[in-house]
C-alpha positions in Angstrom: 0.0 0.0 0.0 1.4 3.4 -0.9 0.7 6.8 0.5 -0.2 9.5 -1.9 2.3 12.4 -2.3 0.9 15.9 -2.5 3.3 18.5 -3.9 3.5 21.6 -1.6 2.0 23.9 -4.2 -0.9 21.6 -4.7 -1.8 21.8 -1.0 -1.4 25.6 -1.0 -3.6 26.1 -4.0 -6.3 23.8 -2.8 -6.4 25.3 0.7 -6.3 21.9 2.4 -4.7 23.2 5.6 -4.0 26.6 7.0 -2.1 27.0 10.3 -3.5 30.0 12.3 -1.0 32.6 13.3 -0.1 32.5 17.0 -0.8 36.2 17.4 -4.1 36.1 15.5 -7.4 37.5 16.9 -8.5 35.0 19.5 -11.8 33.2 19.7 -12.6 35.1 22.9 -12.1 38.4 21.1 -14.4 37.2 18.2 -17.0 36.3 20.8 -16.9 39.7 22.4 -17.2 41.5 19.0 -20.1 39.2 18.0 -21.8 39.8 21.4 -21.8 43.6 20.8 -23.4 43.2 17.4 -26.0 40.8 18.7 -26.9 43.0 21.7 -27.6 45.9 19.4 -31.0 44.6 18.6 -30.2 45.0 14.9 -29.8 42.2 12.4 -26.1 41.7 11.5 -24.4 39.2 9.2 -21.2 38.3 10.9 -18.4 36.4 9.1 -15.1 35.3 10.5 -12.3 33.9 8.4 -8.6 33.6 8.2 -6.5 35.3 5.5 -3.7 33.6 3.6 -1.2 34.3 6.4 -3.4 32.7 9.0 -4.7 35.9 10.6 -8.3 36.0 11.6 -10.6 38.8 10.6 -14.2 39.6 11.3 -16.7 41.2 8.9 -19.9 42.7 10.3 -22.6 43.8 7.9 -26.1 45.0 8.6 -28.7 42.9 6.7 -30.2 45.1 4.0 -29.3 46.6 0.6 -28.0 49.8 -0.8 -27.2 52.9 1.3 -28.9 51.4 4.4 -26.2 48.7 4.7 -23.3 49.4 7.1 -20.2 47.3 7.2 -17.5 47.1 9.8 -14.2 45.1 9.6 -11.9 44.1 12.4 -8.4 42.8 11.6 -4.9 42.7 13.0 -3.4 40.7 15.8 -4.7 39.8 19.3 -2.5 42.6 20.7 -3.2 45.3 18.0 -6.7 45.3 16.6 -7.7 47.6 13.8 -11.3 48.7 13.2 -12.4 49.8 9.8 -15.7 51.0 8.4 -16.8 50.3 4.8 -17.3 53.5 2.8 -17.6 54.1 -0.9 -16.4 50.6 -1.8 -13.3 51.0 0.4 -12.3 50.8 4.0 -11.7 53.8 6.3 -9.6 53.2 9.4 -11.6 54.1 12.5 -8.7 53.3 14.9 -6.0 51.0 16.1 -6.5 49.4 19.6 -4.2 47.7 22.0 -7.0 47.4 24.6 -10.0 45.2 23.8 -12.3 47.2 26.1 -11.5 50.4 24.2 -12.3 48.6 20.9 -15.5 47.3 22.3 -16.6 50.8 23.3 -15.8 52.2 19.9 -17.5 49.4 18.1 -20.6 49.7 20.4 -20.8 53.4 19.6 -20.7 52.7 15.8 -23.3 50.0 16.0 -25.6 52.1 18.1 -25.5 55.0 15.6 -27.6 52.9 13.3 
């Protein structure tokens, strides 16, 4: 019986495995961000994924269409989180945070402005 051999480029191009970065956004941080959106009483589409380097990011979008739709994006590392707002088919940096509580307050303020 032989084991199949997969060339490295085949594994990378087919996305079979991605090792998360050790400094990536943590599951606890994702949960805190998700909780803020859920507590707002608004309907949010929340997506979490890992980029090609293994860093987690979070995309929050209000459910709706057109100008009524708001999108927020959190990326970076567990120690240095960046909050962006989607505007005019681009991202505008709201701020960079080294303290999760300060990010939570800023995010809660943006979500309540709806």
